[in-house]
C-alpha angles and dihedrals in degrees: 000000000000120000119250096199118133113273115228121157136193134207122203117231139168099189097214111227094351092062092043088061093054108036143030116265110299121236099225091166095047119124091210115100126196091190140014134216126192117187119200110202092182092059100076124185107186142294109291107242112231086218093073086078092061132133144224136213127183136180091258130124110317098340100104105015110056090359109061099358123051099153131248093270094053120118086221108099107263144161108227090331096315115119107256093212089056091052093046093050093049091049090049090060091040091236105210100190135017120199121210158207094008177175110016089343090069094066092057096041129103109199089209090069089066101050132081128033110352094224089060098047115112123244113231138184104245131218088267093056094250128121115260115192091188093233086137109056143142097305093046089051092050090049088051090055092048091050091051092039093232136129121261120237113194123203105209126215110250099157102059106017129065125244090255090065091051090051090051093046089057088047093049091051101042112023111114118243124243132032112348119198114237124229089223135060089273115111122258114275139175116263108253096219092046088051089051090050090052091049088054092056109274118089095170117073118254092228094212108183101167115075131172109210098216129324130254092342089177087066133003090009096067111306089252129165118238090254092051091048093048089058091049092048092054091047095049095047100041113118096345114176118265124194104178141039089255107091120229114257110226118194117204121215108263134189138314100251111305097351097143092173090068092052094045094049093042093054093045089053093045092049091049085077116052092215101090101119093125098061108109106151144015116222120227125190117194125164124183115233117172125217116285092248109157093340126063100243103358122282128241093222109014103067134132129227088261091052089051095056093041093054094048091047091053090045091055088059085082085088090058091046091053094046095044095053093042089055092046091054092047092050095050119109116287093353091131095059111130092231093056112079116216113269113235127224118249112195094203097178131020139150146095114303118197136181126263123289108084101056116135092236136347092263092052094092114203094001115142141169121262123220139181087276088064090049089057091048090050092053093046090051098046090047089054090053090048093049087052097043088139091063110030115066103165134017130177122199112222109260134358098207139012097354136086111311097011130177091207142017126213137178120173106308094347121098139168139169120236129223088257089064091056093053091052089053093047091053095054094104089068093062110115091353126131111262113221134190122263132182121215132191119196136127116272122236118236114231106234091201098044093124096045119108120245130218116277117247131013092106089278126157111274099165133105115337088220088079094058100050100093139033122205109254089221128010136174147117142251136216140177120233113254090224101037120040090193094060117087126184120207125186121189141178124207104195096183111117097211109010123091112204121217105207135190111220119197134174116218109234095004143065129234111239100180142347137210123194141196122189137193109204137136143192094261133019087232092060116122142160122261134181088262095044106030094162100048090112119032137134124265137192111265131208120233134184121261113261116262121204090354092302131103126223109200136165121223113206121231118278094007143138116214137189114199122191109204122194114201125216 
């Protein structure tokens, strides 16, 4: 019988010169251990979906215009108007999926405004009260995905457009070009929407299989009740056109943070009607907002040690969010029927959301700086998804560039990568690997702001304060390579600001023959990359002790993210 104990992993790392700057000399040969990790390769969880490392761009602030899109005539290096640096960065993290056009923007957007000749496209006032000239539309987005070599994920407008328009958007994207045989006695004829798509520059179908049916329908997407949304979901997905053997994956709007009541009532309403064959995923949006502390809504750069621990503790609640909604789906009426496949969780939007003060420019709405603290939150979150690979199928960090938890920042010809980007790159070995259980033993950290209120909104956690009292002293995940069963990848986060943790790593039923480590660590938790100093925070190779007796003793530096490659004998 497989263990159900919580899986937290560690990865030993002496971060070469970077660690030397932050800690006293590390005792890599010491027999004393501050923490222990036992990895159990036989206790498999599931294959880690590459799509949990996905991304999101919305027509908001400087995300699209001056972020992704600079135009073909720009002096900024571009590929058909798309910023080359953005493409290169997304390719460097092997972005599997890109979600667009929103976000809240999606439920006020008509895709037809963004197709056809650009000089004839209408300018509109968007959901975010900014002018959108529609120079970046559906075809530009698809070309962005092709340049990155990733799948498109379209968020469809349920609030302001009828179901017929959703049906036709699917048809416009996916109908094959050329003569299409009819199922009736009528002669074969070309599909009108496919012909229109070809006239707009793309003869081949886009083959979009991942569709969000609305966005945040409990709020900006219509202020609906779960029962009202369930009826709309069925109506929008009933008898949608399909042009391949691969079924469309429809994602239903899920809860605001940990609102289990929404999920419970939604699934009860959906199961009240036996026609639910199109439901593939449930969307979850969860942003991490720390307690107000000294600053009104938390600040990206001006934060105290207490703020640091509070934010990471609230970020780790993502595990509770995943478990709570998984349980709510399982407990809903008829969900256990053999003919109803399990619905997967799709964490459409996640990241740290701070108050104003570090935006690139006044018009860059919701842009913010990203520090080493955000790198730790990124590692904690990705490790949660990996530990729950049986539940989470897709996750999109919000957002890719110039907004909230960005991987990159850009303004005109200036560009830099953030610490979050580096964590995504360090976690690449987990993609498509087999997640396995691991048991960790380390002292918890008490959250000094556990009883403080947090800002309302932003999809933050507003549940029991009991869940935000402690932060795991070490957390992480483990996986086995899909091509080499003797290669284990461990990723680990040490959230302590001053305490290195010497950790014994053991593999149940196997011995560690060798180890290779990479660490992301810096002098100060507030360190970040700017246009002037783009390499202030970046990963480095780390030294680690040789295994002894099949076990590895390794020291994780304070406030660090580590990837450890373990070769088994």
